C-alpha positions in Angstrom: -10.2 2.2 -29.8 -8.3 2.4 -33.1 -4.9 2.1 -34.5 -2.9 3.4 -37.5 -2.9 1.4 -40.7 -1.8 1.8 -44.3 -3.6 1.4 -47.6 -2.1 1.2 -51.1 -3.0 4.0 -53.4 -2.3 4.8 -57.1 0.4 6.9 -58.5 -0.2 10.1 -60.5 0.2 10.1 -64.2 3.8 9.9 -65.3 3.2 12.3 -68.2 2.9 16.1 -67.5 -0.4 17.7 -68.4 0.3 20.1 -71.2 -2.6 22.3 -70.2 -1.6 23.0 -66.7 0.6 25.8 -65.5 4.0 24.6 -64.6 4.6 25.4 -60.9 7.8 27.1 -59.7 10.0 24.7 -57.6 12.1 25.3 -54.6 14.0 22.3 -53.3 15.8 22.3 -50.0 18.5 19.7 -50.7 20.2 17.5 -48.1 22.8 16.8 -50.7 21.8 13.0 -50.8 21.4 11.1 -54.1 17.6 11.1 -54.1 17.4 15.0 -53.7 19.7 15.4 -56.7 17.8 12.9 -58.8 14.5 14.6 -58.0 15.8 17.9 -59.1 16.8 16.4 -62.4 13.4 14.7 -62.8 11.6 18.0 -62.1 13.7 19.8 -64.7 13.2 17.0 -67.2 9.3 17.6 -66.8 9.9 21.3 -67.8 10.0 22.7 -64.2 12.1 25.8 -63.2 13.9 24.7 -60.1 15.6 26.7 -57.5 17.8 24.7 -55.2 18.6 25.6 -51.6 21.5 23.5 -50.2 21.4 23.3 -46.4 24.6 24.9 -45.1 25.8 27.1 -42.3 25.8 30.4 -44.2 24.2 32.0 -47.2 26.0 32.2 -50.5 25.1 32.2 -54.2 26.3 29.2 -56.0 24.8 29.8 -59.5 21.7 31.2 -61.0 19.5 28.3 -59.8 21.3 27.3 -56.6 22.2 28.9 -53.3 23.5 27.6 -50.0 21.7 28.8 -46.8 21.1 28.0 -43.2 17.4 26.8 -43.1 17.0 27.9 -39.5 18.1 31.5 -40.3 15.0 33.4 -41.2 16.9 36.1 -43.0 18.4 33.4 -45.3 15.1 31.8 -46.0 13.4 35.1 -46.5 15.8 36.1 -49.3 15.0 33.1 -51.3 11.2 32.7 -50.6 10.6 36.4 -51.0 12.0 36.4 -54.6 10.3 33.3 -55.7 6.8 34.3 -54.4 7.3 37.7 -56.0 8.2 36.2 -59.3 5.1 33.8 -59.5 3.0 34.3 -62.6 -0.8 34.6 -62.4 -2.4 31.4 -61.2 1.1 29.8 -60.8 1.9 28.0 -57.5 5.2 27.6 -55.7 6.0 24.0 -54.9 8.4 23.7 -52.0 10.2 20.4 -51.3 12.1 20.1 -48.1 14.4 17.1 -47.7 15.1 16.2 -44.1 18.7 15.2 -43.2 19.2 11.4 -43.4 18.3 9.0 -40.5 20.8 7.8 -38.0 21.1 4.7 -35.8 21.3 6.2 -32.3 21.5 4.8 -28.8 19.3 6.2 -26.0 22.3 8.0 -24.7 22.9 9.7 -28.1 19.5 11.2 -28.3 20.3 14.1 -26.0 23.7 14.8 -28.0 21.8 14.8 -31.3 18.7 16.5 -30.2 19.6 20.0 -31.1 20.5 19.3 -34.7 17.6 16.9 -35.2 15.0 19.4 -33.9 16.5 22.2 -35.9 16.4 20.1 -39.1 12.9 18.6 -38.6 10.9 21.2 -36.6 12.5 24.6 -36.4 13.6 24.8 -40.1 10.1 23.8 -41.3 8.6 26.4 -39.0 10.9 29.1 -40.4 10.0 28.0 -43.9 6.3 28.1 -43.4 6.5 31.4 -41.7 8.6 32.9 -44.5 6.3 31.6 -47.2 3.2 33.0 -45.5 5.0 36.4 -44.9 5.6 36.8 -48.7 2.7 35.0 -50.3 -0.9 33.8 -50.0 -1.5 30.3 -48.6 -3.3 29.1 -51.7 -0.3 30.0 -53.9 2.1 27.7 -52.0 2.4 23.9 -51.3 5.0 22.4 -49.0 6.2 18.8 -49.1 8.6 17.4 -46.5 10.5 14.3 -47.5 11.7 11.9 -44.7 13.6 8.6 -44.7 12.6 5.6 -42.5 10.1 7.7 -40.5 7.2 5.3 -40.9 6.6 1.6 -40.6 4.4 0.3 -43.5 5.5 -3.2 -44.3 6.5 -4.3 -40.9 10.2 -5.0 -41.6 11.6 -1.4 -41.6 14.0 0.1 -39.2 12.2 3.3 -38.0 14.0 6.4 -36.9 11.5 8.3 -34.5 13.2 11.7 -35.3 11.8 11.3 -38.8 8.3 11.4 -37.6 8.7 15.0 -36.2 8.0 17.0 -39.5 4.4 15.9 -39.2 4.0 18.5 -36.6 4.8 21.5 -38.9 2.8 19.9 -41.7 -0.3 19.6 -39.6 -0.1 22.9 -37.8 0.7 24.7 -41.0 -2.5 23.5 -42.6 -4.5 24.2 -39.4 -3.2 27.8 -39.0 -3.2 28.6 -42.7 -6.3 26.9 -44.1 -5.5 27.3 -47.7 -1.9 26.1 -47.4 -1.3 22.6 -48.7 1.2 20.5 -46.8 2.2 16.9 -47.0 4.9 14.5 -45.7 6.3 11.7 -47.9 8.4 9.0 -46.3 10.8 6.9 -48.4 13.0 3.9 -47.4 16.8 4.0 -47.1 16.7 0.6 -48.6 15.3 1.8 -51.9 17.7 0.6 -54.6 16.3 2.4 -57.7 16.3 5.9 -56.5 16.2 7.2 -60.0 12.8 5.6 -60.6 11.7 6.7 -57.2 12.7 10.3 -58.1 10.7 10.2 -61.3 7.6 8.9 -59.5 8.0 11.6 -56.8 8.2 14.2 -59.5 4.9 13.1 -61.0 3.1 12.9 -57.7 4.3 16.1 -56.1 2.2 18.4 -58.3 -0.9 16.1 -58.1 -3.5 16.1 -55.2 -2.3 14.0 -52.3 -4.3 11.0 -51.2 -3.3 11.9 -47.6 -1.0 14.3 -45.8 1.1 11.4 -44.8 2.2 8.9 -47.6 5.0 6.5 -48.0 6.8 4.7 -50.8 7.6 1.1 -50.2 8.2 -1.8 -52.5 7.4 0.1 -55.8 4.0 1.0 -54.3 2.6 4.3 -52.7 0.8 4.0 -49.4 -1.5 6.4 -47.5 -1.9 6.4 -43.7 -5.2 5.8 -42.1 -6.9 4.4 -39.1 -8.9 1.1 -38.4 -10.8 0.0 -35.3 -9.0 -2.5 -33.1 -11.1 -5.7 -32.8 -12.7 -5.9 -29.4 -11.2 -9.4 -28.9 -7.7 -8.1 -28.8 -8.5 -5.9 -25.8 -9.9 -8.6 -23.6 -6.8 -10.2 -22.0 -8.1 -11.7 -18.7 -4.7 -11.5 -17.2 -4.2 -7.9 -18.1 -1.0 -5.9 -17.7 -1.6 -4.6 -14.1 -0.9 -6.4 -10.9 -2.1 -6.2 -7.3 0.2 -4.0 -5.2 2.1 -3.1 -8.3 4.6 -0.2 -8.3 4.2 2.4 -11.1 6.4 5.3 -11.9 4.5 8.2 -13.6 6.4 11.1 -15.1 4.1 14.1 -15.1 2.5 12.1 -12.3 1.1 15.2 -10.6 -0.7 16.3 -13.8 -4.4 15.7 -13.8 -4.3 12.7 -16.1 -1.5 11.1 -14.1 -3.5 11.6 -10.9 -6.6 10.2 -12.4 -4.9 7.0 -13.6 -3.2 6.6 -10.3 -6.4 7.0 -8.4 -8.1 4.2 -10.4 -5.0 1.9 -9.9 -5.0 2.6 -6.2 -8.7 1.8 -6.0 -8.6 -1.4 -7.9 -5.1 -2.8 -7.4 -3.9 -1.0 -4.2 -1.0 0.1 -6.2 2.0 2.1 -5.1 3.3 5.1 -7.1 6.3 7.2 -7.8 4.8 10.5 -9.0 7.5 12.6 -10.8 7.0 16.3 -11.4 9.1 19.4 -11.8 6.6 21.3 -9.6 7.4 20.9 -6.0 4.7 20.2 -3.6 4.7 22.1 -0.2 5.5 20.1 3.0 2.6 17.9 4.2 2.1 20.0 7.3 1.1 22.9 5.0 -1.5 21.0 3.0 -4.5 21.7 5.0 -3.8 25.4 5.0 -3.4 25.4 1.2 -6.6 23.6 0.6 -8.5 25.9 3.0 -7.3 29.0 1.1 -7.0 27.7 -2.5 -9.4 27.0 -5.3 -9.7 24.2 -7.8 -8.1 26.6 -10.4 -4.9 26.4 -8.3 -2.6 23.6 -9.7 -1.1 22.9 -6.2 -4.5 22.5 -4.7 -5.4 19.9 -7.4 -2.1 18.1 -6.8 -2.5 17.9 -3.0 -6.1 16.8 -3.3 -5.2 14.2 -5.9 -2.4 12.7 -3.7 -4.9 12.5 -0.8 -7.5 10.7 -2.9 -4.8 8.1 -4.0 -3.8 7.5 -0.5 -7.4 7.3 0.8 -8.0 4.7 -2.0 -5.3 2.5 -0.5 -2.3 3.5 -2.6 1.1 4.7 -1.3 2.8 7.6 -2.9 6.5 8.7 -3.3 6.9 12.2 -4.6 9.8 12.7 -6.9 10.8 16.3 -7.7 12.8 16.0 -11.0 12.8 17.1 -14.6 12.0 13.9 -16.5 14.9 14.8 -19.0 17.5 15.0 -16.2 19.1 11.7 -16.1 20.9 11.9 -12.8 17.9 13.5 -11.0 15.7 10.6 -12.4 18.2 8.1 -11.3 18.1 9.4 -7.8 14.2 9.2 -7.9 14.4 5.5 -9.0 16.9 4.7 -6.3 14.7 6.2 -3.7 11.7 4.2 -5.1 13.7 0.9 -5.0 14.4 1.6 -1.3 10.8 2.4 -0.4 8.8 0.0 -2.7 11.2 -2.4 -4.3 11.1 -3.1 -8.0 9.1 -0.8 -10.3 6.7 -2.8 -12.4 5.4 -0.3 -15.0 6.3 3.1 -16.3 3.9 5.7 -17.6 5.6 8.6 -19.4 3.0 11.5 -19.2 5.4 14.4 -18.8 4.9 17.4 -21.0 2.9 20.6 -21.8 0.8 21.4 -24.9 2.1 24.8 -25.8 -0.2 27.3 -27.7 2.1 29.7 -29.7 1.3 29.8 -33.4 3.9 29.2 -36.2 3.9 32.9 -36.9 5.4 33.5 -33.4 7.0 30.2 -32.4 10.5 30.4 -31.2 13.2 27.6 -30.7 13.1 28.1 -27.0 9.3 27.6 -26.9 9.8 24.5 -29.0 12.3 23.1 -26.5 10.0 23.6 -23.5 7.4 21.4 -25.2 9.5 18.8 -26.9 12.3 18.1 -24.3 10.2 16.5 -21.6 8.8 14.1 -24.1 11.8 13.3 -26.3 14.7 13.6 -23.8 12.5 12.3 -20.9 11.9 9.1 -22.9 15.5 8.7 -23.6 16.3 9.0 -19.9 13.7 6.3 -19.0 15.1 4.0 -21.7 18.6 4.3 -20.1 17.5 3.8 -16.6 15.3 0.8 -17.3 17.5 -0.8 -20.0 18.5 -3.7 -17.7 15.3 -4.0 -15.7 12.2 -5.9 -16.3 8.9 -4.0 -16.8 5.4 -5.1 -17.3 4.9 -2.1 -19.8 6.0 1.2 -20.8 3.1 3.5 -21.7 3.7 6.7 -23.6 1.0 9.4 -23.3 0.7 10.9 -26.7 -2.1 12.8 -28.4 -4.4 12.9 -31.4 -2.7 16.2 -32.2 0.1 13.9 -33.7 -2.5 12.6 -36.2 -4.8 15.5 -36.9 -3.0 18.6 -35.7 -4.1 21.5 -33.6 -3.6 25.3 -33.9 -0.7 26.6 -31.9 0.7 23.1 -31.3 3.3 22.5 -34.0 5.8 21.3 -31.4 3.3 19.3 -29.4 2.3 17.4 -32.5 5.9 16.8 -33.5 6.8 15.6 -30.0 3.9 13.2 -29.8 4.6 11.9 -33.3 8.1 11.0 -32.0 6.5 9.0 -29.1 4.2 7.2 -31.6 7.2 6.3 -33.9 9.3 5.2 -31.0 6.6 2.7 -29.8 6.3 1.3 -33.3 10.1 1.1 -33.6 10.4 -0.8 -30.3 7.4 -3.2 -30.9 8.6 -6.7 -30.2 12.2 -5.4 -30.2 12.4 -3.9 -26.6 13.1 -5.6 -23.4 9.6 -4.7 -22.2 6.2 -4.0 -24.1 5.8 -0.4 -25.3 2.5 1.3 -26.2 1.9 4.9 -27.4 -1.7 6.1 -26.5 -2.9 9.0 -28.7 -5.3 10.7 -26.2 -8.3 12.7 -27.3 -9.3 15.5 -25.0 -10.5 14.5 -21.5 -13.7 16.3 -20.7 -13.3 16.7 -16.9 -9.5 16.9 -16.3 -6.4 17.7 -18.3 -4.8 20.5 -20.3 -8.0 21.4 -22.2 -10.2 22.1 -19.2 -7.4 23.7 -17.2 -6.3 26.1 -20.0 -9.9 26.9 -21.3 -10.5 30.6 -21.6 -14.0 31.9 -21.2 -15.5 35.3 -21.9 -15.2 37.8 -19.1 -17.8 37.4 -16.4 -18.5 33.7 -17.4 -17.7 30.9 -15.0 -15.5 28.1 -16.3 -17.5 24.9 -16.8 -16.8 21.8 -14.7 -16.5 19.7 -17.8 -16.2 20.3 -21.6 -19.1 19.1 -23.9 -16.7 16.9 -26.0 -14.0 14.4 -25.5 -13.5 11.5 -23.1 -15.1 11.3 -19.7 -12.7 10.2 -16.9 -14.3 6.8 -16.8 -13.9 6.4 -20.4 -10.3 7.5 -20.3 -9.5 5.0 -17.5 -11.1 2.1 -19.5 -9.1 3.1 -22.6 -5.9 3.1 -20.7 -6.5 -0.4 -19.4 -7.5 -1.6 -22.9 -4.5 0.0 -24.6 -2.1 -2.0 -22.3 -3.4 -5.2 -23.7 -4.4 -4.2 -27.3 -1.5 -5.8 -28.9 -0.7 -2.8 -31.0 2.2 -0.3 -30.5 0.0 2.7 -31.2 -3.6 3.0 -29.9 -6.0 5.9 -30.5 -8.3 6.7 -27.6 -11.2 8.9 -28.6 -14.9 8.8 -28.7 -16.2 7.0 -31.9 -18.9 9.7 -32.5 -16.1 12.3 -32.8 -14.1 10.4 -35.4 -13.6 12.7 -38.4 -14.7 11.1 -41.7 -11.1 11.3 -43.1 -7.9 9.3 -42.9 -5.2 10.1 -40.5 -3.7 13.6 -41.3 -6.1 14.3 -44.1 -7.5 17.8 -44.1 -11.2 17.7 -43.0 -13.6 18.4 -45.8 -15.5 21.7 -45.7 -19.2 21.4 -45.3 -21.2 21.4 -48.6 -23.0 24.6 -49.4 -26.2 24.8 -47.4 -25.3 21.8 -45.3 -25.7 23.9 -42.1 -29.3 24.9 -43.0 -31.9 23.3 -40.7 -34.3 20.7 -42.4 -37.9 21.7 -43.2 -40.0 22.2 -40.0 -36.7 22.0 -37.9 -35.9 25.0 -35.6 -32.9 27.0 -36.5 -29.9 26.7 -34.2 -30.0 29.4 -31.5 -27.7 32.4 -32.0 -24.5 32.3 -29.9 -24.7 34.0 -26.6 -23.0 37.3 -26.5 -21.4 39.1 -23.5 -21.2 42.9 -22.6 -17.9 44.7 -22.7 -16.0 43.9 -19.4 -14.8 46.7 -17.0 -11.4 47.7 -18.5 -8.9 50.2 -17.3 -9.2 51.9 -20.8 -12.3 54.1 -21.2 -14.6 53.2 -24.1 -14.0 55.1 -27.4 -16.3 54.4 -30.2 -14.9 53.7 -33.7 -15.2 56.6 -36.1 -14.2 55.6 -39.5 -15.6 52.9 -41.7 -12.4 50.9 -41.5 -12.4 51.1 -37.6 -16.0 50.0 -37.5 -15.4 47.0 -39.6 -12.3 45.9 -37.6 -14.3 46.3 -34.4 -17.2 44.3 -35.9 -14.7 41.4 -36.6 -13.6 41.5 -33.0 -17.2 41.5 -31.7 -18.1 38.5 -33.9 -15.0 36.5 -32.8 -15.0 37.4 -29.1 -18.8 37.6 -28.7 -18.4 40.8 -26.8 -20.2 44.1 -27.6 -19.3 46.9 -27.9 -15.6 46.9 -28.7 -13.8 50.3 -28.4 -11.0 51.7 -30.4 -8.5 51.4 -27.5 -9.6 48.0 -26.2 -6.8 45.5 -26.1 -7.7 42.2 -27.8 -6.1 40.2 -24.9 -7.7 42.1 -22.1 -11.0 41.3 -23.8 -10.3 37.6 -23.3 -8.5 36.9 -26.6 -5.5 34.7 -26.9 -3.1 33.5 -29.6 -5.4 30.8 -30.9 -8.3 33.2 -31.3 -5.9 35.7 -33.1 -5.2 32.9 -35.5 -8.9 32.7 -36.3 -9.1 36.5 -36.8 -6.2 37.0 -39.1 -7.7 34.9 -42.0 -10.9 37.1 -41.7 -8.9 40.3 -42.0 -6.8 38.8 -44.9 -10.0 37.7 -46.8 -11.8 40.9 -46.2 -9.1 43.3 -47.3 -6.8 41.0 -49.5 -3.7 41.9 -47.6 -1.1 39.8 -45.9 -1.1 40.2 -42.1 1.5 38.2 -40.0 0.7 37.2 -36.4 3.8 39.2 -35.3 2.2 42.4 -36.8 -1.1 41.7 -35.0 0.6 41.1 -31.6 2.4 44.4 -32.0 -0.9 46.2 -32.8 -3.5 44.6 -30.4 -6.1 47.4 -30.3 -8.7 48.3 -32.9 -7.2 51.7 -33.5 -3.6 50.4 -34.1 -4.9 47.4 -36.2 -6.9 49.7 -38.4 -4.0 51.9 -39.1 -1.9 48.9 -40.0 -4.5 47.7 -42.4 -4.8 51.1 -43.9 -1.0 51.4 -44.4 -0.9 48.0 -46.1 -3.7 48.9 -48.4 -2.0 52.2 -49.4 1.2 50.3 -49.9 -0.4 47.8 -52.2 -2.2 50.6 -54.3 1.3 52.4 -54.6 2.9 49.2 -55.7 0.2 48.5 -58.3 0.6 52.1 -59.7 4.4 51.7 -59.8 4.0 48.4 -61.8 1.6 50.2 -64.2 4.0 53.1 -64.8 6.9 50.7 -65.3 4.8 48.7 -67.9 3.7 51.8 -69.8 6.8 52.6 -71.9 7.0 49.0 -73.1 3.4 49.3 -74.2 4.0 52.6 -76.1 7.1 51.2 -77.8 5.0 48.2 -79.0 2.4 50.4 -80.4 
């Protein structure tokens, strides 16, 4: 078990390096004093700075300043496209995005301010990264998001959990575009000398970051990391759980909620209020559902889980409600009061993971992932504001610390939960802990959404992550660990980097077997499945090469011209792995949207060929345009 910590790191050199190529700068200003002073500091160092003021509509202000709506992709494309196209050879575009300032908000105000905050701190960064990747190469761009009061470093800050959300776009951006550099810098609203802070930021922004997440506090720069929690802090003999306790679990009919409840029923004869948006059939239908359904069916798993809890001695009240619906949740709690009496502990496990990459992510998809966690927590805070609780446990994820492909919104939502727990530590009416879960091997989202090659049976358990017993033990330890944020993962899997830092690539030759050691066996391949489309062999060199990339990634052979990537078992996350291979092989920009619109080998080969021809024509046009100038000079 680990927790988040901070270490002091050095600043970059205050003097510009005369030998370096000055980057182009794009600053999204929130019109606060620090943003204006940073723009001045960058220009004082010799930088050419384009300023984009966040507003409701696009307009030119002067030659180096525009106003735009950062959630409007057309507005952002206008600016990013021009700047990327104007980059000199080996020049990088440095983009600085200032999040809107923090607010003091009540639990009731979270829902009122949700749309503006999520647009500013999640949807706008998604649009920005997507636009930059549409017009330029990942290695030519760096993105820095600046937040205020989003992190607790010294222990006396007032933290705004909304400010933690931009870590989602930063982490997902680097995962999905491996050469893209992203970072998040948090500053304090109590900083008095913002001019000095702006000058330090200007020096640090174009230097390698010590970590994806850094903070400036008390004239020092800090990098986020992790440290083990001393075992003695997790051995409270009294514990946080009680005999015959009553526990409300949002997302309680999910696999993790059911596993936790079953354990508490076995050990404490606990009673449960299991809240879920998915309705369970009437009890008289359960035997028929179990007789005809399989373990792949969610309703089957829910019914079986409830029975296991009850057979272990627990009593269950099913609450059909959206965790973010205040009145519906109040009705559930009133019913629980009548059935069980006082609720002793709350586990907020509601939520889904999402899987859509940044290149395709829509605000509606973001809401599906983020609302249950953020608005659901605000609902719980309002309902239990005047009640005594033994604990409020928030089920977060290591995705908020290291990111995952396709989970920009999931990482952002869980970062919010983590920050809320830190904010409320020793300030709330009841103890709060956020648990950053690693993957569970036998239950949960990862095993349930696992895709396998056609014809291959889904495994009963993954080869990595926490076993169910390990997860249960981590849960009970987290409740007494005396830390607001606890990371639950297997020690052997801990990456050798600080929280949020990009994992280092293996050194050349590192994968080679040692002398006398057998080479790793080749990955198993699968024959082409039976499809409605007849097999048609690739004919051209380009078609053969594209087909080969698909076979390598999907481990299926052969792949025909008219075979659909998704009918072969591909999905959006696999597509994210395919796109960089095509970009690298042909040196073209290929957006996820373009791939999803051309999901067969034949269509993709035509798209690649068109892009190659367009680039050749563009190069020829540039050469013709430059020719008269050369002649005149001669």
